[in-house]
N, CA, C and O of each residue as an XYZ file, in Angstrom:
712
protein
N     109.365     95.242     97.701
C     110.020     94.061     98.594
C     110.901     94.442     99.270
O     111.712     94.980     98.516
N     111.348     94.501    100.606
C     112.892     94.118    100.570
C     113.186     92.782    101.671
O     112.689     91.728    102.069
N     114.795     93.988    101.886
C     115.655     92.807    102.853
C     116.414     92.004    101.670
O     116.156     91.905    100.471
N     117.526     91.430    102.531
C     118.096     90.654    101.961
C     118.074     89.130    101.106
O     117.760     88.011    101.512
N     118.297     89.352    100.465
C     117.799     88.061     99.135
C     118.641     86.539     99.957
O     119.827     86.464    100.277
N     117.552     85.460    100.126
C     117.715     83.940    100.428
C     118.952     83.718     99.947
O     119.305     83.993     98.800
N     119.818     83.089    101.023
C     121.075     82.485     99.966
C     121.999     82.770     99.851
O     122.893     81.930     99.950
N     122.329     84.278     99.544
C     122.966     85.539     99.426
C     122.833     85.495     98.051
O     123.775     85.726     97.293
N     121.433     85.141     97.592
C     120.632     85.324     95.823
C     121.489     87.125     94.822
O     121.808     88.138     95.443
N     121.568     87.027     93.967
C     121.620     88.267     93.528
C     121.661     88.480     92.399
O     122.566     87.732     92.026
N     121.245     89.081     91.412
C     120.670     88.974     90.376
C     121.777     88.762     89.009
O     121.440     88.330     87.906
N     122.815     89.080     89.309
C     124.063     88.233     88.205
C     123.993     88.915     87.618
O     124.050     90.139     87.730
N     123.780     87.941     86.451
C     123.734     88.168     84.607
C     122.349     88.056     84.208
O     122.377     88.055     82.978
N     121.344     87.975     84.538
C     119.581     88.082     85.315
C     119.652     89.596     85.114
O     119.941     90.440     85.962
N     119.242     89.830     83.467
C     118.362     91.392     83.242
C     116.905     91.533     83.055
O     116.456     92.643     82.770
N     115.765     90.050     83.250
C     115.094     89.418     82.654
C     113.562     91.006     83.162
O     112.457     91.067     82.623
N     113.936     91.712     83.950
C     113.281     92.379     84.172
C     112.607     93.576     83.804
O     111.481     94.064     83.904
N     114.351     94.023     83.080
C     114.658     94.733     82.353
C     113.699     95.099     80.992
O     113.353     96.134     80.422
N     113.444     93.433     80.786
C     112.442     93.819     79.762
C     110.784     93.358     80.347
O     109.881     94.186     80.463
N     110.696     92.477     80.540
C     109.622     92.660     80.930
C     108.870     93.444     82.058
O     107.663     93.681     82.026
N     109.632     93.779     82.947
C     108.096     94.508     84.008
C     107.856     96.225     83.246
O     109.033     96.584     83.232
N     107.484     96.778     82.965
C     106.977     98.886     82.602
C     107.760     99.255     83.583
O     107.772     98.900     84.762
N     108.683    100.302     82.764
C     109.433    101.687     83.657
C     108.383    102.565     84.187
O     107.356    102.295     83.564
N     108.261    103.075     84.662
C     107.045    104.300     84.914
C     108.037    105.544     84.722
O     107.467    106.220     83.866
N     108.996    106.070     85.005
C     109.569    106.243     85.523
C     111.064    106.922     84.140
O     111.767    107.898     83.875
N     110.921    106.299     83.945
C     111.659    105.638     82.210
C     110.770    106.240     81.265
O     111.181    107.231     80.662
N     109.098    105.608     80.932
C     108.069    105.512     80.056
C     107.995    104.161     79.292
O     107.201    103.874     78.396
N     109.209    103.207     79.943
C     109.044    101.998     79.425
C     108.063    101.191     79.459
O     107.712    101.030     80.628
N     107.135    100.303     78.364
C     106.037     99.866     78.349
C     107.247     98.340     78.690
O     108.469     98.208     78.626
N     106.119     97.439     79.046
C     106.364     96.453     79.429
C     107.157     95.752     78.155
O     107.045     96.338     77.078
N     107.748     94.850     78.187
C     107.817     94.131     76.628
C     109.183     94.087     75.925
O     109.884     93.141     75.566
N     109.323     95.336     75.851
C     110.873     96.507     75.526
C     112.090     95.873     76.641
O     111.911     95.862     77.859
N     113.238     95.401     76.020
C     114.419     96.540     76.304
C     114.833     98.059     77.067
O     115.318     99.000     76.440
N     114.645     98.072     77.995
C     114.802     99.218     79.032
C     116.504    100.090     78.169
O     117.685     99.745     78.114
N     115.933    100.963     77.792
C     118.089    101.615     76.968
C     118.943    101.690     77.417
O     120.018    101.840     76.835
N     118.694    101.569     79.300
C     119.857    101.614     79.461
C     120.800    100.419     80.283
O     121.866    100.455     80.897
N     119.581     99.108     79.873
C     119.447     98.082     80.239
C     121.014     97.069     78.757
O     120.893     97.157     77.535
N     122.066     96.378     79.390
C     122.853     95.709     79.277
C     122.423     94.365     79.638
O     122.697     93.800     80.697
N     121.501     93.741     78.361
C     121.039     93.043     78.357
C     122.077     90.848     78.650
O     122.561     90.105     77.796
N     121.950     90.670     80.186
C     122.633     89.466     80.324
C     124.701     90.422     81.216
O     125.849     90.090     81.511
N     124.023     91.310     81.203
C     125.466     92.306     82.112
C     125.453     93.436     83.203
O     126.289     93.729     84.057
N     124.003     94.074     82.835
C     123.335     94.649     83.987
C     123.037     96.406     83.773
O     123.320     96.494     82.578
N     122.712     97.577     84.128
C     121.477     98.374     83.875
C     123.434     99.252     83.831
O     124.242     99.080     84.743
N     123.683     99.993     82.729
C     124.455    101.403     82.637
C     124.391    102.623     82.983
O     124.874    103.634     82.473
N     123.131    102.299     84.792
C     122.401    104.122     84.992
C     122.671    103.525     86.332
O     122.842    104.394     87.187
N     122.773    102.119     86.835
C     123.077    101.221     87.806
C     122.937    102.673     88.954
O     121.868    103.171     89.308
N     124.168    103.084     89.329
C     123.789    103.904     90.660
C     122.794    104.990     90.526
O     122.200    105.456     91.499
N     122.603    105.425     89.191
C     121.471    106.592     89.241
C     120.176    106.223     89.245
O     119.309    107.061     89.492
N     119.766    104.494     88.883
C     118.831    103.752     88.329
C     117.500    104.230     89.364
O     117.642    104.252     90.587
N     115.930    104.683     88.547
C     115.376    104.942     89.580
C     114.458    103.823     90.671
O     114.460    102.614     90.903
N     113.739    104.998     91.130
C     113.733    104.424     92.568
C     112.318    102.602     92.335
O     112.111    101.687     93.132
N     111.846    102.806     91.221
C     110.834    101.899     91.284
C     112.161    100.651     90.940
O     111.900     99.784     91.774
N     113.331    100.192     90.196
C     114.006     99.934     90.312
C     114.606     99.172     91.049
O     114.695     97.965     91.274
N     115.215    100.610     91.565
C     116.364    100.271     92.664
C     115.283     99.005     94.009
O     115.928     98.085     94.512
N     113.826     99.150     94.379
C     113.444     98.744     95.049
C     113.007     96.942     94.356
O     113.025     95.921     95.043
N     112.708     97.006     93.102
C     112.622     96.089     92.817
C     112.569     94.564     92.801
O     113.087     94.006     91.834
N     111.821     93.581     94.069
C     112.811     92.245     93.381
C     111.725     91.530     93.264
O     110.603     91.744     93.722
N     112.284     90.305     92.360
C     111.570     89.272     91.711
C     111.069     88.264     92.661
O     111.099     88.886     93.722
N     110.735     87.373     92.858
C     110.175     86.192     94.097
C     111.663     85.305     93.431
O     112.764     85.486     93.953
N     111.603     85.005     93.052
C     113.135     84.693     93.005
C     114.001     85.220     93.786
O     114.422     84.497     94.689
N     114.223     85.813     93.742
C     115.803     86.823     94.486
C     114.610     86.961     95.544
O     115.348     86.760     96.508
N     113.714     87.092     95.965
C     113.361     86.953     97.870
C     112.488     85.823     98.470
O     112.106     85.813     99.640
N     112.174     84.737     97.417
C     111.992     83.507     98.202
C     112.259     82.336     97.639
O     111.887     81.724     96.638
N     113.505     82.054     99.135
C     114.802     81.224     98.902
C     113.630     79.147     99.117
O     114.216     78.066     99.169
N     112.548     79.264     99.161
C     111.413     78.680     98.142
C     111.626     77.619     96.869
O     111.539     76.410     96.651
N     111.974     78.900     96.149
C     111.989     78.864     94.283
C     113.263     78.552     94.143
O     113.974     79.536     93.942
N     113.889     77.381     94.183
C     114.893     76.966     93.352
C     115.961     77.514     91.686
O     115.282     78.174     90.899
N     116.785     77.369     91.437
C     117.351     78.021     90.804
C     116.850     77.945     89.024
O     117.207     78.472     87.971
N     116.040     77.164     89.383
C     115.150     76.248     87.739
C     114.076     77.993     87.283
O     113.879     78.511     86.184
N     113.610     78.432     88.718
C     112.948     79.586     88.108
C     113.635     80.794     88.095
O     112.979     81.802     87.833
N     114.969     80.909     88.352
C     115.920     82.398     88.185
C     115.387     82.950     86.751
O     115.264     82.121     85.849
N     115.099     84.167     86.526
C     114.449     84.781     85.695
C     115.285     84.393     84.218
O     114.610     83.850     83.343
N     116.063     84.542     84.071
C     116.795     84.281     82.967
C     117.174     82.608     82.626
O     118.209     82.622     81.960
N     116.823     81.543     82.790
C     116.994     80.399     83.298
C     115.426     80.221     82.359
O     115.340     80.143     81.133
N     114.126     80.185     83.501
C     112.735     80.266     83.207
C     112.345     81.208     82.274
O     111.248     81.100     81.726
N     113.140     82.167     82.009
C     112.053     83.060     80.797
C     111.012     83.654     81.638
O     110.046     84.127     81.040
N     111.045     83.751     83.678
C     109.444     84.058     84.113
C     109.941     84.833     85.069
O     110.718     84.517     85.970
N     109.185     86.444     84.700
C     109.750     87.261     86.500
C     108.307     87.220     86.938
O     107.328     87.725     86.389
N     108.392     86.470     88.110
C     107.736     85.962     89.524
C     106.991     87.333     90.130
O     107.846     88.156     90.458
N     105.623     87.798     90.366
C     105.902     89.011     90.959
C     104.464     88.918     91.591
O     103.347     88.601     91.183
N     104.892     89.248     92.511
C     102.681     90.228     93.779
C     102.506     91.033     93.367
O     103.139     92.084     93.263
N     101.261     90.587     92.922
C     100.242     92.059     93.426
C      99.131     92.345     95.214
O      99.266     92.051     96.402
N      98.387     92.873     94.578
C      96.541     93.204     96.083
C      96.262     91.978     96.029
O      96.195     91.473     97.150
N      96.045     91.199     95.081
C      95.583     90.075     94.896
C      95.816     89.110     94.630
O      94.866     88.338     94.505
N      97.345     88.544     94.365
C      98.046     87.265     94.435
C      99.684     87.108     93.179
O     100.598     87.901     92.956
N      99.430     85.932     92.721
C     100.890     86.480     91.888
C     100.741     86.448     91.002
O      99.754     85.829     90.605
N     101.659     87.121     90.029
C     101.750     87.346     88.382
C     103.314     87.043     88.335
O     104.335     87.332     88.959
N     102.588     85.697     86.361
C     104.079     85.295     86.387
C     104.118     86.077     85.409
O     103.046     86.524     84.998
N     105.271     86.433     84.809
C     105.324     87.580     83.624
C     106.240     86.801     82.470
O     107.444     86.621     82.649
N     105.868     86.562     81.824
C     106.382     85.670     80.369
C     107.338     86.801     79.924
O     107.223     88.024     79.858
N     108.605     85.675     79.567
C     109.264     87.101     78.962
C     108.389     86.551     77.050
O     108.293     85.483     76.447
N     108.008     87.802     76.799
C     107.440     87.659     74.813
C     107.913     86.794     74.454
O     107.026     85.953     74.307
N     109.312     86.198     74.044
C     110.349     85.498     72.916
C     109.717     84.579     73.342
O     109.107     83.964     72.467
N     109.561     84.084     74.713
C     108.864     81.992     75.149
C     108.019     82.137     75.577
O     107.892     81.674     76.710
N     106.923     82.847     74.983
C     104.989     82.737     75.340
C     104.811     81.368     76.184
O     104.066     81.517     77.152
N     105.271     80.232     76.044
C     105.065     79.331     76.764
C     105.345     78.868     78.050
O     104.688     78.313     78.930
N     106.902     79.379     77.877
C     107.286     79.009     78.941
C     106.765     78.626     80.774
O     106.498     77.975     81.784
N     106.848     79.088     80.423
C     105.082     79.287     81.935
C     104.419     77.767     81.868
O     103.879     77.394     82.910
N     104.410     76.816     80.694
C     103.525     75.511     80.155
C     104.910     74.616     80.567
O     104.980     73.387     80.583
N     105.219     74.890     80.661
C     106.717     73.613     81.244
C     106.724     73.328     82.263
O     106.279     74.015     83.183
N     107.460     71.747     82.402
C     107.564     71.452     83.487
C     108.958     72.484     84.654
O     109.833     72.840     83.864
N     109.151     72.744     85.422
C     107.832     72.375     86.211
C     106.999     73.055     86.847
O     106.142     72.819     87.698
N     107.609     74.494     85.975
C     106.568     75.666     86.188
C     105.189     75.027     86.104
O     104.548     74.568     87.049
N     104.864     75.066     84.933
C     102.692     74.154     85.055
C     102.617     73.860     86.690
O     102.636     74.789     87.497
N     102.553     72.822     86.987
C     102.413     71.921     88.180
C     102.425     73.157     89.182
O     101.457     73.501     89.860
N     103.908     73.884     89.169
C     103.607     74.517     90.230
C     102.805     76.015     90.407
O     102.475     76.506     91.487
N     102.648     76.427     89.470
C     101.667     77.833     89.368
C     100.213     77.038     89.141
O      99.170     77.595     89.481
N     100.208     75.796     88.587
C      98.417     75.309     89.282
C      98.256     75.290     90.408
O      97.083     75.427     90.755
N      99.152     75.143     91.358
C      98.712     74.194     92.665
C      98.363     75.571     92.979
O      97.205     75.816     93.316
N      99.519     76.802     92.886
C      99.231     78.423     93.143
C      98.048     77.944     93.317
O      97.738     77.647     94.470
N      97.061     77.738     92.222
C      95.918     78.506     91.518
C      95.043     77.518     92.809
O      94.248     78.093     93.553
N      95.273     76.218     92.925
C      94.478     75.321     93.939
C      94.037     75.982     95.108
O      93.004     76.479     95.558
N      95.717     75.719     95.560
C      95.734     76.914     96.827
C      95.010     78.623     97.435
O      94.478     78.939     98.500
N      95.330     79.423     96.142
C      94.425     80.512     96.315
C      93.442     80.134     96.085
O      92.985     81.163     96.583
N      91.976     79.245     95.581
C      90.762     79.667     95.300
C      90.550     80.344     96.885
O      90.275     81.532     97.055
N      90.698     79.547     97.777
C      90.220     79.193     98.535
C      90.313     80.459     99.299
O      89.207     80.640     99.807
N      91.256     81.576     99.665
C      91.556     82.708    100.177
C      91.656     83.566     99.323
O      92.246     84.616     99.577
N      91.050     83.301     97.993
C      90.622     84.341     97.266
C      92.004     85.251     96.796
O      91.963     86.481     96.843
N      93.188     84.542     96.354
C      94.457     84.738     95.778
C      94.779     84.284     93.869
O      95.001     83.212     93.308
N      94.669     85.507     93.445
C      94.455     85.463     92.035
C      95.690     85.308     91.258
O      96.466     86.250     91.423
N      96.285     83.967     90.087
C      97.552     83.488     89.706
C      96.672     83.946     88.370
O      95.569     83.550     87.993
N      97.479     84.823     87.861
C      98.075     86.001     86.571
C      99.146     85.420     85.567
O     100.230     85.817     85.993
N      99.303     84.816     84.660
C     100.389     84.847     83.641
C     100.284     85.447     82.786
O      99.629     85.135     81.791
N     101.235     87.020     83.031
C     101.441     87.908     81.448
C     102.405     87.919     80.265
O     103.626     88.072     80.286
N     101.388     87.676     78.977
C     102.685     87.603     77.991
C     102.257     88.822     77.179
O     101.180     89.128     76.668
N     103.687     89.535     77.236
C     103.374     91.361     76.245
C     101.709     91.627     77.459
O     101.338     91.422     78.615
N     101.309     92.102     76.369
C      99.634     92.818     77.092
C      99.199     91.692     77.665
O      99.361     91.654     78.885
N      98.530     90.456     76.999
C      98.026     89.977     77.185
C      97.813     88.249     78.662
O      98.392     87.163     78.700
N      96.879     88.787     79.449
C      97.064     88.045     80.164
C      95.708     86.762     80.338
O      94.679     86.967     79.694
N      95.785     85.725     81.057
C      95.570     84.489     80.954
C      95.040     84.447     83.121
O      95.760     84.474     84.119
N      94.293     84.412     83.039
C      94.108     84.054     84.941
C      93.798     81.940     84.612
O      93.124     81.297     83.809
N      94.782     81.570     85.813
C      95.030     80.352     85.501
C      93.976     80.337     86.873
O      93.625     81.302     87.552
N      93.654     79.080     87.005
C      92.911     77.958     87.424
C      93.323     76.787     88.004
O      94.553     76.749     87.955
N      92.798     75.679     88.604
C      94.001     74.439     88.835
C      93.828     73.200     87.778
O      94.417     72.168     87.457
N      92.455     74.069     87.380
C      91.848     72.765     86.230
C      91.612     74.042     84.547
O      91.123     74.083     83.419
N      91.904     74.344     84.926
C      91.973     75.593     83.693
C      92.440     76.387     83.047
O      93.420     76.501     83.784
N      92.731     77.440     81.892
C      92.717     79.110     82.116
C      92.104     79.258     81.742
O      91.591     78.448     80.970
N      91.565     80.625     82.020
C      90.743     81.920     81.088
C      91.653     82.697     80.454
O      92.186     83.589     81.114
N      91.992     82.529     79.134
C      92.502     83.684     78.129
C      91.183     84.711     78.205
O      89.969     84.535     78.096
N      92.315     86.254     78.526
C      91.566     87.470     78.688
C      92.081     87.870     77.738
O      91.225     88.474     77.091
N      92.919     87.889     77.298
C      93.309     89.002     76.048
C      94.046     90.231     76.632
O      94.808     90.138     77.594
N      93.737     91.531     75.910
C      94.011     92.554     76.920
C      93.061     92.974     78.017
O      91.898     93.357     77.895
N      93.713     92.844     79.004
C      93.287     94.468     80.122
C      93.691     95.246     80.105
O      94.910     95.381     79.992
N      92.366     96.720     80.272
C      92.494     97.718     80.036
C      92.590     98.262     81.392
O      91.726     98.118     82.257
N      93.642     98.866     81.518
C      93.335     99.887     82.841
C      92.997     99.975     83.880
O      93.449     99.728     84.998
N      91.267    100.742     83.047
C      90.285    100.501     83.866
C      89.442     99.533     83.543
O      88.302     99.939     83.315
N      89.596     98.482     83.453
C      88.939     97.592     83.324
C      89.272     96.952     84.982
O      89.953     97.460     85.873
N      88.376     95.441     84.965
C      88.653     94.927     86.665
C      88.353     92.991     85.768
O      87.688     92.569     84.822
N      89.285     92.405     86.772
C      88.881     90.771     86.029
C      87.593     90.294     87.389
O      87.600     90.525     88.598
N      86.551     89.527     86.471
C      85.677     89.563     87.050
C      85.344     88.060     87.005
O      84.851     87.416     86.079
N      85.871     87.513     88.667
C      85.867     86.088     88.594
C      83.846     85.398     89.023
O      83.215     86.202     89.709
N      83.291     84.469     88.740
C      82.277     83.656     89.337
C      82.111     82.546     89.216
O      82.013     81.824     88.224
N      82.039     82.215     91.198
C      82.132     81.030     91.760
C      80.892     80.142     91.975
O      79.778     80.663     92.036
N      81.055     78.862     92.087
C      80.138     78.187     92.564
C      80.775     77.070     93.894
O      81.941     76.679     93.852
N      80.039     76.753     94.766
C      80.484     75.955     95.702
C      81.949     76.602     96.036
O      82.581     76.012     96.912
N      82.626     77.873     95.373
C      83.662     77.648     95.922
C      85.021     77.534     94.784
O      86.241     77.692     94.828
N      83.763     77.082     93.554
C      84.665     76.445     92.369
C      85.139     77.954     91.755
O      84.467     78.965     91.956
N      85.933     77.953     91.263
C      86.485     79.365     89.904
C      85.177     78.678     88.150
O      85.498     77.699     87.477
N      84.206     79.306     87.943
C      83.471     78.155     86.742
C      83.673     79.616     85.874
O      83.743     79.240     84.704
N      83.804     81.157     85.898
C      84.079     81.398     85.188
C      84.500     83.274     85.588
O      84.410     84.074     86.518
N      84.987     83.193     84.152
C      86.337     84.991     84.180
C      85.751     85.991     83.182
O      85.559     85.505     82.067
N      85.481     87.055     83.305
C      85.224     87.817     82.420
C      86.388     89.484     82.901
O      86.905     89.857     83.954
N      86.349     90.101     81.347
C      86.717     91.274     81.880
C      85.478     92.287     81.346
O      84.661     92.026     80.463
N      85.586     93.550     82.164
C      84.598     93.938     82.489
C      84.684     95.378     83.879
O      85.589     95.476     84.709
N      83.280     96.470     83.729
C      83.839     97.501     84.844
C      82.471     96.600     86.183
O      81.310     96.270     85.937
N      83.115     96.482     87.274
C      82.977     96.007     88.815
C      81.915     96.823     89.143
O      81.726     98.019     89.366
N      81.264     95.771     89.102
C      80.371     96.874     90.455
C      80.902     96.905     91.990
O      81.966     96.340     92.242
N      80.367     97.385     92.744
C      81.546     98.184     94.075
C      81.348     97.104     94.893
O      80.138     97.115     95.124
N      81.911     96.057     95.537
C      81.865     95.884     96.338
C      82.124     94.462     96.668
O      82.116     93.760     97.679
N      82.469     94.258     94.795
C      82.487     92.560     94.207
C      83.632     91.828     94.605
O      84.778     92.274     94.645
N      83.206     90.493     94.946
C      84.144     89.989     96.111
C      84.969     89.074     94.700
O      85.979     88.435     94.994
N      84.542     89.065     93.400
C      85.716     88.263     92.709
C      86.415     89.291     92.007
O      87.335     89.007     91.240
N      86.163     90.097     92.149
C      86.715     91.450     91.382
C      88.083     91.568     91.400
O      88.492     91.810     92.536
N      89.058     91.476     90.456
C      90.242     91.485     90.978
C      91.266     92.808     89.844
O      90.557     93.182     88.910
N      92.233     93.255     89.842
C      92.970     93.975     89.550
C      93.176     93.693     88.712
O      92.941     92.493     88.570
N      93.781     94.438     87.382
C      94.182     94.213     86.348
C      95.781     94.763     86.532
O      95.857     95.774     87.230
N      97.031     94.256     86.020
C      98.312     94.346     86.039
C      98.587     95.585     85.460
O      97.845     96.072     84.607
N      99.937     96.311     85.997
C     100.169     97.278     84.977
C     101.188     97.485     84.069
O     101.128     98.428     83.279
């Protein structure tokens, strides 16, 4: 995402993306602290950080509709978008953070709204993936890079989700998170 953050927002002491996100240029997996991060203080190589770090903006930073409760250092959630929808990435130390108020209700609202326009809401806790529907969750476990999330609908309602190889052109296929 690009552009200036709303309301003059800035990361400040928030460094949760440095733990939650994978950093390909540094071969850093998701869920562990970047060796260049100084938690709560910032990046030790800020001026020379990789382009993927420089270009990254979480949704709290870029979307003024999310109030300060959603700041990652406070909520323990890093919100991002993907080709298929919204990804809620939880700090592995707080795996149920997304289930607490007000987050759970808002996330389920996104799932309900997204169902009609083919938007998927995924919660990622470490390597575990959960697809959130308005009325229930689908625990998908670990989704491998060569797998897709296959959704089954009846009358516009999501009734089943599984992981596997997607046949070409399947409307119900979602890409796994990186």
